[in-house]
BAKESE-10705 format. One record per residue (C-alpha): chain; residue in one letter; x, y, z; residue number from 1. Coordinates in steps of 0.2 Angstrom, whole numbers, plus 5000, padded with zeros to 4 digits. Example, Ala and Ser with C-alpha at 12.3 -4.5 7.8 and 13.67 -1.06 7.14 Angstrom:
% residues 2
{"A","A",{5062,4978,5039},1},
{"A","S",{5068,4995,5036},2},
END
This chain:
% residues 485
{"A","M",{4212,5337,4718},1},
{"A","S",{4203,5327,4705},2},
{"A","R",{4213,5314,4695},3},
{"A","Y",{4209,5308,4678},4},
{"A","D",{4217,5295,4666},5},
{"A","L",{4217,5307,4652},6},
{"A","V",{4214,5326,4652},7},
{"A","V",{4210,5334,4635},8},
{"A","I",{4212,5353,4633},9},
{"A","G",{4200,5359,4620},10},
{"A","S",{4184,5352,4613},11},
{"A","G",{4186,5354,4594},12},
{"A","P",{4187,5339,4582},13},
{"A","A",{4203,5332,4589},14},
{"A","G",{4198,5335,4607},15},
{"A","K",{4181,5327,4604},16},
{"A","S",{4188,5311,4596},17},
{"A","A",{4202,5310,4609},18},
{"A","A",{4190,5311,4623},19},
{"A","I",{4177,5299,4616},20},
{"A","Q",{4190,5286,4611},21},
{"A","A",{4197,5286,4629},22},
{"A","A",{4179,5285,4636},23},
{"A","K",{4176,5270,4625},24},
{"A","L",{4191,5262,4633},25},
{"A","H",{4183,5264,4650},26},
{"A","R",{4195,5277,4656},27},
{"A","K",{4191,5292,4666},28},
{"A","V",{4191,5307,4655},29},
{"A","L",{4190,5326,4657},30},
{"A","V",{4188,5339,4643},31},
{"A","V",{4193,5357,4648},32},
{"A","E",{4185,5370,4636},33},
{"A","R",{4189,5389,4639},34},
{"A","N",{4173,5394,4631},35},
{"A","D",{4155,5393,4638},36},
{"A","R",{4150,5380,4624},37},
{"A","V",{4159,5365,4618},38},
{"A","G",{4165,5363,4600},39},
{"A","G",{4180,5373,4598},40},
{"A","V",{4186,5384,4583},41},
{"A","S",{4178,5371,4571},42},
{"A","V",{4161,5373,4577},43},
{"A","H",{4160,5391,4582},44},
{"A","T",{4172,5401,4570},45},
{"A","G",{4180,5389,4558},46},
{"A","T",{4174,5374,4548},47},
{"A","I",{4156,5373,4552},48},
{"A","P",{4152,5392,4551},49},
{"A","S",{4161,5395,4535},50},
{"A","K",{4153,5380,4526},51},
{"A","T",{4136,5385,4533},52},
{"A","L",{4139,5403,4526},53},
{"A","R",{4144,5396,4509},54},
{"A","E",{4128,5385,4508},55},
{"A","T",{4117,5399,4513},56},
{"A","A",{4124,5411,4501},57},
{"A","L",{4123,5399,4486},58},
{"A","N",{4105,5395,4491},59},
{"A","L",{4099,5413,4494},60},
{"A","S",{4108,5420,4479},61},
{"A","G",{4102,5406,4467},62},
{"A","W",{4120,5404,4461},63},
{"A","R",{4118,5386,4456},64},
{"A","E",{4103,5391,4444},65},
{"A","R",{4110,5406,4435},66},
{"A","S",{4116,5395,4420},67},
{"A","F",{4097,5392,4417},68},
{"A","Y",{4089,5408,4421},69},
{"A","G",{4103,5421,4418},70},
{"A","R",{4116,5430,4429},71},
{"A","S",{4102,5442,4435},72},
{"A","Y",{4092,5427,4444},73},
{"A","R",{4091,5428,4463},74},
{"A","A",{4082,5416,4474},75},
{"A","R",{4079,5430,4486},76},
{"A","D",{4081,5449,4483},77},
{"A","G",{4089,5460,4496},78},
{"A","I",{4099,5447,4505},79},
{"A","Q",{4104,5454,4522},80},
{"A","S",{4117,5449,4535},81},
{"A","A",{4103,5443,4547},82},
{"A","D",{4097,5430,4533},83},
{"A","L",{4115,5423,4533},84},
{"A","Q",{4116,5422,4552},85},
{"A","A",{4099,5415,4555},86},
{"A","R",{4104,5398,4547},87},
{"A","L",{4122,5399,4554},88},
{"A","H",{4116,5401,4573},89},
{"A","K",{4103,5387,4570},90},
{"A","T",{4117,5375,4563},91},
{"A","L",{4129,5379,4577},92},
{"A","D",{4116,5376,4591},93},
{"A","Y",{4113,5359,4583},94},
{"A","E",{4131,5355,4582},95},
{"A","V",{4134,5360,4601},96},
{"A","D",{4119,5350,4606},97},
{"A","V",{4125,5334,4597},98},
{"A","L",{4142,5336,4604},99},
{"A","E",{4135,5338,4622},100},
{"A","H",{4125,5323,4620},101},
{"A","Q",{4140,5313,4614},102},
{"A","F",{4150,5318,4629},103},
{"A","T",{4135,5314,4641},104},
{"A","R",{4132,5297,4633},105},
{"A","N",{4150,5292,4634},106},
{"A","R",{4152,5299,4652},107},
{"A","V",{4165,5311,4647},108},
{"A","E",{4166,5325,4660},109},
{"A","T",{4168,5343,4654},110},
{"A","M",{4174,5358,4663},111},
{"A","E",{4173,5376,4658},112},
{"A","G",{4189,5387,4660},113},
{"A","E",{4206,5391,4654},114},
{"A","A",{4219,5378,4657},115},
{"A","R",{4238,5381,4662},116},
{"A","F",{4251,5369,4667},117},
{"A","V",{4258,5371,4685},118},
{"A","S",{4269,5355,4685},119},
{"A","E",{4271,5340,4674},120},
{"A","N",{4255,5331,4679},121},
{"A","V",{4245,5345,4685},122},
{"A","I",{4235,5359,4677},123},
{"A","E",{4225,5373,4684},124},
{"A","V",{4209,5378,4677},125},
{"A","K",{4203,5396,4679},126},
{"A","S",{4184,5399,4676},127},
{"A","Q",{4177,5415,4670},128},
{"A","D",{4172,5420,4687},129},
{"A","G",{4190,5418,4693},130},
{"A","E",{4189,5402,4703},131},
{"A","T",{4203,5390,4700},132},
{"A","T",{4203,5371,4701},133},
{"A","E",{4218,5359,4700},134},
{"A","I",{4217,5343,4690},135},
{"A","S",{4230,5329,4689},136},
{"A","S",{4232,5316,4676},137},
{"A","D",{4244,5303,4669},138},
{"A","S",{4242,5310,4651},139},
{"A","F",{4236,5326,4642},140},
{"A","V",{4231,5329,4624},141},
{"A","I",{4232,5347,4619},142},
{"A","C",{4219,5352,4606},143},
{"A","T",{4218,5370,4608},144},
{"A","G",{4217,5374,4590},145},
{"A","T",{4222,5391,4582},146},
{"A","K",{4217,5409,4582},147},
{"A","P",{4219,5422,4568},148},
{"A","F",{4236,5431,4566},149},
{"A","R",{4233,5449,4569},150},
{"A","P",{4249,5460,4564},151},
{"A","D",{4251,5477,4572},152},
{"A","Y",{4250,5486,4555},153},
{"A","I",{4231,5481,4553},154},
{"A","P",{4220,5492,4563},155},
{"A","F",{4206,5479,4567},156},
{"A","N",{4190,5488,4573},157},
{"A","G",{4177,5474,4571},158},
{"A","T",{4166,5485,4561},159},
{"A","T",{4175,5488,4544},160},
{"A","I",{4191,5479,4547},161},
{"A","F",{4190,5460,4552},162},
{"A","D",{4200,5445,4555},163},
{"A","S",{4193,5428,4550},164},
{"A","D",{4184,5425,4566},165},
{"A","E",{4175,5442,4566},166},
{"A","I",{4169,5441,4548},167},
{"A","L",{4155,5429,4554},168},
{"A","E",{4147,5443,4563},169},
{"A","L",{4146,5455,4548},170},
{"A","P",{4134,5469,4553},171},
{"A","T",{4130,5471,4534},172},
{"A","I",{4134,5464,4518},173},
{"A","P",{4146,5476,4510},174},
{"A","R",{4146,5482,4492},175},
{"A","S",{4165,5480,4491},176},
{"A","L",{4178,5470,4501},177},
{"A","I",{4196,5468,4501},178},
{"A","V",{4203,5451,4507},179},
{"A","I",{4222,5450,4512},180},
{"A","G",{4228,5433,4511},181},
{"A","A",{4224,5420,4497},182},
{"A","G",{4226,5405,4508},183},
{"A","V",{4212,5393,4511},184},
{"A","I",{4202,5404,4522},185},
{"A","G",{4204,5420,4512},186},
{"A","V",{4200,5411,4495},187},
{"A","E",{4184,5403,4503},188},
{"A","Y",{4177,5420,4510},189},
{"A","A",{4182,5429,4495},190},
{"A","T",{4172,5418,4483},191},
{"A","I",{4158,5415,4495},192},
{"A","L",{4155,5434,4497},193},
{"A","C",{4157,5436,4478},194},
{"A","S",{4143,5425,4475},195},
{"A","L",{4132,5438,4485},196},
{"A","D",{4137,5451,4472},197},
{"A","V",{4150,5459,4483},198},
{"A","Q",{4165,5467,4473},199},
{"A","V",{4180,5457,4480},200},
{"A","T",{4198,5461,4478},201},
{"A","L",{4209,5447,4484},202},
{"A","V",{4227,5452,4488},203},
{"A","E",{4242,5440,4490},204},
{"A","P",{4260,5446,4492},205},
{"A","R",{4267,5430,4484},206},
{"A","D",{4266,5427,4465},207},
{"A","S",{4256,5412,4467},208},
{"A","F",{4243,5405,4479},209},
{"A","L",{4237,5388,4486},210},
{"A","D",{4254,5380,4480},211},
{"A","F",{4250,5363,4487},212},
{"A","I",{4236,5361,4474},213},
{"A","D",{4240,5355,4457},214},
{"A","S",{4244,5369,4446},215},
{"A","T",{4232,5364,4432},216},
{"A","L",{4218,5365,4444},217},
{"A","I",{4224,5382,4451},218},
{"A","A",{4225,5389,4433},219},
{"A","E",{4207,5383,4430},220},
{"A","F",{4201,5390,4447},221},
{"A","T",{4210,5407,4444},222},
{"A","Q",{4201,5409,4427},223},
{"A","Q",{4184,5405,4434},224},
{"A","I",{4185,5417,4449},225},
{"A","R",{4191,5431,4438},226},
{"A","E",{4176,5428,4427},227},
{"A","M",{4165,5429,4443},228},
{"A","G",{4172,5446,4445},229},
{"A","I",{4186,5444,4458},230},
{"A","D",{4200,5456,4456},231},
{"A","L",{4215,5445,4460},232},
{"A","R",{4231,5455,4464},233},
{"A","L",{4247,5444,4466},234},
{"A","G",{4265,5448,4469},235},
{"A","S",{4264,5464,4479},236},
{"A","K",{4264,5466,4498},237},
{"A","V",{4252,5478,4508},238},
{"A","E",{4262,5492,4516},239},
{"A","L",{4248,5502,4524},240},
{"A","V",{4230,5499,4529},241},
{"A","E",{4220,5515,4533},242},
{"A","Q",{4202,5519,4537},243},
{"A","K",{4197,5534,4526},244},
{"A","G",{4180,5540,4530},245},
{"A","D",{4167,5527,4524},246},
{"A","F",{4181,5517,4515},247},
{"A","V",{4196,5506,4520},248},
{"A","E",{4211,5510,4509},249},
{"A","I",{4226,5499,4507},250},
{"A","S",{4243,5505,4499},251},
{"A","M",{4253,5491,4490},252},
{"A","E",{4272,5490,4487},253},
{"A","N",{4269,5491,4469},254},
{"A","G",{4261,5509,4471},255},
{"A","R",{4243,5503,4468},256},
{"A","H",{4229,5508,4480},257},
{"A","V",{4213,5499,4483},258},
{"A","R",{4198,5505,4492},259},
{"A","A",{4183,5495,4498},260},
{"A","E",{4169,5497,4511},261},
{"A","M",{4177,5483,4522},262},
{"A","L",{4193,5473,4524},263},
{"A","L",{4196,5455,4529},264},
{"A","F",{4213,5450,4535},265},
{"A","A",{4216,5431,4533},266},
{"A","A",{4234,5429,4531},267},
{"A","G",{4238,5415,4543},268},
{"A","R",{4234,5408,4560},269},
{"A","M",{4243,5406,4577},270},
{"A","G",{4243,5391,4588},271},
{"A","A",{4232,5395,4604},272},
{"A","T",{4245,5390,4616},273},
{"A","E",{4250,5406,4625},274},
{"A","A",{4240,5403,4640},275},
{"A","L",{4245,5385,4643},276},
{"A","N",{4261,5389,4652},277},
{"A","L",{4271,5376,4643},278},
{"A","D",{4287,5382,4651},279},
{"A","A",{4281,5373,4666},280},
{"A","V",{4283,5356,4658},281},
{"A","G",{4298,5360,4647},282},
{"A","L",{4288,5361,4630},283},
{"A","E",{4292,5374,4617},284},
{"A","T",{4282,5380,4602},285},
{"A","D",{4288,5387,4585},286},
{"A","H",{4286,5405,4580},287},
{"A","R",{4268,5402,4576},288},
{"A","G",{4264,5395,4593},289},
{"A","R",{4262,5377,4586},290},
{"A","I",{4268,5361,4595},291},
{"A","T",{4280,5349,4586},292},
{"A","V",{4274,5330,4588},293},
{"A","N",{4278,5313,4581},294},
{"A","R",{4267,5312,4566},295},
{"A","E",{4263,5294,4569},296},
{"A","T",{4258,5295,4588},297},
{"A","Y",{4256,5314,4591},298},
{"A","Q",{4267,5313,4606},299},
{"A","S",{4277,5329,4610},300},
{"A","E",{4294,5330,4616},301},
{"A","V",{4287,5327,4634},302},
{"A","P",{4282,5309,4633},303},
{"A","H",{4265,5310,4643},304},
{"A","I",{4259,5326,4633},305},
{"A","Y",{4251,5324,4616},306},
{"A","A",{4245,5337,4604},307},
{"A","A",{4233,5335,4589},308},
{"A","G",{4223,5346,4577},309},
{"A","D",{4227,5363,4570},310},
{"A","V",{4239,5367,4585},311},
{"A","I",{4252,5355,4577},312},
{"A","G",{4250,5363,4560},313},
{"A","F",{4248,5356,4542},314},
{"A","P",{4236,5350,4536},315},
{"A","S",{4225,5359,4549},316},
{"A","L",{4209,5350,4543},317},
{"A","A",{4194,5345,4554},318},
{"A","S",{4194,5328,4546},319},
{"A","T",{4212,5324,4550},320},
{"A","S",{4210,5332,4567},321},
{"A","L",{4197,5319,4571},322},
{"A","Q",{4210,5305,4566},323},
{"A","Q",{4224,5313,4576},324},
{"A","G",{4214,5314,4592},325},
{"A","R",{4209,5296,4591},326},
{"A","V",{4227,5290,4588},327},
{"A","A",{4234,5301,4602},328},
{"A","A",{4222,5295,4615},329},
{"A","C",{4225,5277,4610},330},
{"A","H",{4244,5279,4611},331},
{"A","A",{4243,5288,4628},332},
{"A","L",{4232,5274,4635},333},
{"A","D",{4244,5260,4628},334},
{"A","T",{4230,5254,4617},335},
{"A","P",{4235,5247,4600},336},
{"A","T",{4225,5254,4585},337},
{"A","L",{4225,5253,4566},338},
{"A","P",{4238,5264,4557},339},
{"A","Q",{4233,5279,4548},340},
{"A","S",{4230,5279,4529},341},
{"A","P",{4244,5288,4520},342},
{"A","W",{4231,5296,4508},343},
{"A","F",{4218,5308,4514},344},
{"A","P",{4207,5321,4505},345},
{"A","Y",{4210,5339,4505},346},
{"A","G",{4194,5350,4503},347},
{"A","I",{4193,5369,4500},348},
{"A","Y",{4175,5375,4501},349},
{"A","S",{4177,5390,4489},350},
{"A","V",{4165,5394,4475},351},
{"A","P",{4168,5383,4465},352},
{"A","E",{4175,5370,4478},353},
{"A","M",{4191,5360,4475},354},
{"A","S",{4197,5344,4482},355},
{"A","T",{4212,5333,4480},356},
{"A","C",{4219,5316,4485},357},
{"A","G",{4236,5309,4482},358},
{"A","M",{4250,5317,4472},359},
{"A","S",{4249,5333,4461},360},
{"A","E",{4257,5333,4444},361},
{"A","E",{4272,5343,4451},362},
{"A","E",{4275,5330,4465},363},
{"A","V",{4274,5316,4452},364},
{"A","Q",{4287,5325,4441},365},
{"A","E",{4299,5328,4456},366},
{"A","R",{4299,5310,4460},367},
{"A","G",{4303,5306,4442},368},
{"A","I",{4288,5294,4439},369},
{"A","P",{4283,5291,4421},370},
{"A","Y",{4264,5296,4421},371},
{"A","E",{4249,5299,4410},372},
{"A","I",{4235,5311,4413},373},
{"A","G",{4216,5309,4411},374},
{"A","L",{4205,5324,4410},375},
{"A","A",{4186,5325,4411},376},
{"A","R",{4175,5341,4411},377},
{"A","F",{4159,5341,4421},378},
{"A","S",{4151,5349,4405},379},
{"A","E",{4154,5332,4397},380},
{"A","T",{4142,5323,4409},381},
{"A","S",{4123,5322,4407},382},
{"A","R",{4122,5326,4426},383},
{"A","G",{4132,5342,4423},384},
{"A","H",{4119,5347,4410},385},
{"A","I",{4105,5343,4421},386},
{"A","M",{4112,5353,4436},387},
{"A","G",{4117,5368,4424},388},
{"A","I",{4136,5366,4428},389},
{"A","E",{4146,5376,4415},390},
{"A","N",{4163,5373,4423},391},
{"A","G",{4172,5360,4433},392},
{"A","M",{4185,5347,4429},393},
{"A","L",{4193,5331,4436},394},
{"A","K",{4211,5327,4433},395},
{"A","M",{4218,5310,4435},396},
{"A","L",{4237,5305,4436},397},
{"A","V",{4242,5287,4432},398},
{"A","S",{4258,5278,4433},399},
{"A","L",{4264,5272,4416},400},
{"A","K",{4274,5258,4424},401},
{"A","T",{4262,5250,4436},402},
{"A","R",{4246,5258,4430},403},
{"A","R",{4242,5263,4448},404},
{"A","L",{4232,5279,4452},405},
{"A","L",{4244,5292,4458},406},
{"A","G",{4232,5307,4462},407},
{"A","V",{4216,5315,4458},408},
{"A","Q",{4211,5333,4458},409},
{"A","I",{4194,5340,4456},410},
{"A","M",{4186,5357,4454},411},
{"A","G",{4168,5360,4453},412},
{"A","E",{4151,5356,4461},413},
{"A","G",{4152,5341,4473},414},
{"A","A",{4171,5340,4472},415},
{"A","T",{4173,5337,4491},416},
{"A","E",{4161,5322,4490},417},
{"A","L",{4167,5315,4473},418},
{"A","I",{4185,5314,4480},419},
{"A","H",{4182,5299,4491},420},
{"A","I",{4181,5288,4476},421},
{"A","A",{4199,5292,4472},422},
{"A","Q",{4204,5290,4490},423},
{"A","A",{4197,5272,4491},424},
{"A","V",{4206,5267,4475},425},
{"A","L",{4222,5276,4480},426},
{"A","N",{4223,5267,4497},427},
{"A","L",{4218,5250,4490},428},
{"A","K",{4232,5252,4477},429},
{"A","G",{4220,5252,4463},430},
{"A","T",{4224,5255,4445},431},
{"A","V",{4216,5265,4431},432},
{"A","D",{4209,5249,4425},433},
{"A","Y",{4196,5250,4439},434},
{"A","F",{4188,5265,4431},435},
{"A","I",{4187,5256,4414},436},
{"A","E",{4180,5239,4421},437},
{"A","N",{4167,5246,4432},438},
{"A","T",{4150,5254,4429},439},
{"A","F",{4145,5271,4437},440},
{"A","N",{4127,5277,4440},441},
{"A","Y",{4120,5287,4426},442},
{"A","P",{4118,5301,4426},443},
{"A","T",{4130,5306,4439},444},
{"A","L",{4145,5318,4441},445},
{"A","A",{4155,5302,4446},446},
{"A","E",{4155,5298,4428},447},
{"A","A",{4169,5310,4426},448},
{"A","Y",{4180,5296,4434},449},
{"A","K",{4175,5285,4419},450},
{"A","I",{4178,5299,4406},451},
{"A","A",{4195,5303,4414},452},
{"A","G",{4200,5285,4416},453},
{"A","L",{4196,5282,4397},454},
{"A","D",{4206,5297,4393},455},
{"A","A",{4221,5291,4401},456},
{"A","F",{4219,5272,4396},457},
{"A","N",{4217,5276,4378},458},
{"A","R",{4234,5284,4378},459},
{"A","M",{4243,5270,4388},460},
{"A","P",{4250,5254,4381},461},
{"A","I",{4238,5239,4382},462},
{"A","P",{4243,5227,4396},463},
{"A","E",{4247,5209,4389},464},
{"A","Q",{4233,5201,4399},465},
{"A","Y",{4221,5212,4389},466},
{"A","K",{4228,5208,4372},467},
{"A","V",{4217,5197,4361},468},
{"A","T",{4226,5185,4350},469},
{"A","P",{4217,5185,4333},470},
{"A","Q",{4210,5167,4329},471},
{"A","K",{4213,5160,4311},472},
{"A","K",{4197,5156,4302},473},
{"A","K",{4194,5138,4299},474},
{"A","T",{4188,5132,4282},475},
{"A","K",{4176,5117,4282},476},
{"A","S",{4183,5103,4271},477},
{"A","K",{4171,5095,4259},478},
{"A","A",{4168,5078,4265},479},
{"A","K",{4165,5065,4251},480},
{"A","T",{4147,5059,4252},481},
{"A","K",{4141,5042,4246},482},
{"A","E",{4132,5051,4232},483},
{"A","S",{4148,5059,4226},484},
{"A","K",{4157,5042,4227},485},
END
């Protein structure tokens, strides 16, 4: 039986960072990956594929240039599914190659197979050909990620009715599509496919969607996607999904029926923990298969077992998973590390994209903080005109008492890049004055920070240190000259 200082189950962002961090600490590390290629959900079915699909769709469709050349403009006519997948597979191959190189360079061992616990310090790894190997370790980090939630009432078939993993292998680009679930994944795919001129109906049983995002941003986003042509149906559950000839038809609780060539079900994901046999170590999961951990150390209820990434639930971001895996490995190996920043950016790669950092206006109101708002439209910036951006906004929340930045929400081109300016100011406890005192490159979309900052600043009381005391004018006394004497 081989023994390791740390065994990481799963090779997604959390698993990768945990393993490499442990290797940097000169520990013997093993990564167990059930698939034949490393990378996990993030590389093969989640973050990287969906973002690659988005970029490919926007480039081939000429979406970004239509404000100049008209709605009928296309960079390429007759876009096919193969056009999308060619770039996708090339990107994924590159990601896998980079990750394999990182593991090799840092002397991280990898093993292909499905892991299950057989005792507190031993796992059994079963390869695809049925062979089993037992591995022992002092500590484990579970980074198995998630899988799509597939309810019984959805007749998945992989040809016209897909889950969020299967949608990447679309045989053809449909003329019409129903998306059930207006969460992050559903909204992203709905808007991406809409940019390819697919008629999309987005269905959400609740009366609202993406509730963790500032309501002003969601209102702007809702208006824009409706102008794009997305039929947004909120507040009614789906009762029945049927394949009727060449169409998929859904029956809704409110009596409405919707038909389309294809359907994507994207209402939630489940922690991929079923095969781990967690009962063997006395570890339980919630109803969605997620593991509860200490959010500072990522230690589970079983002290030597840690979990990180999507398998522990919100925020379920590749970016935060990278941080979580590193912190978990350090704690498991009794190595001190820097504390995590309280503010992290949240990015939604829809069309248009959205990104936030800090508090929303609803959160500020709940805490009873007196505040001011600064708004900027991308159309107010010269860079926006140059790029042909017709929509997009930046919203800034500022404390009236301390003048500190409380949160920033951005919708529009480059939102996920621009948000890092807000992240830096938030974590350094900066104030709105930062945006007034400093100069931004011109022309850039980042100027929106200056515009929003001035918008808020001009409605706020001027600080005492900035007030200028008017000086009295001095009159020159006429000195008597010798001549006058």
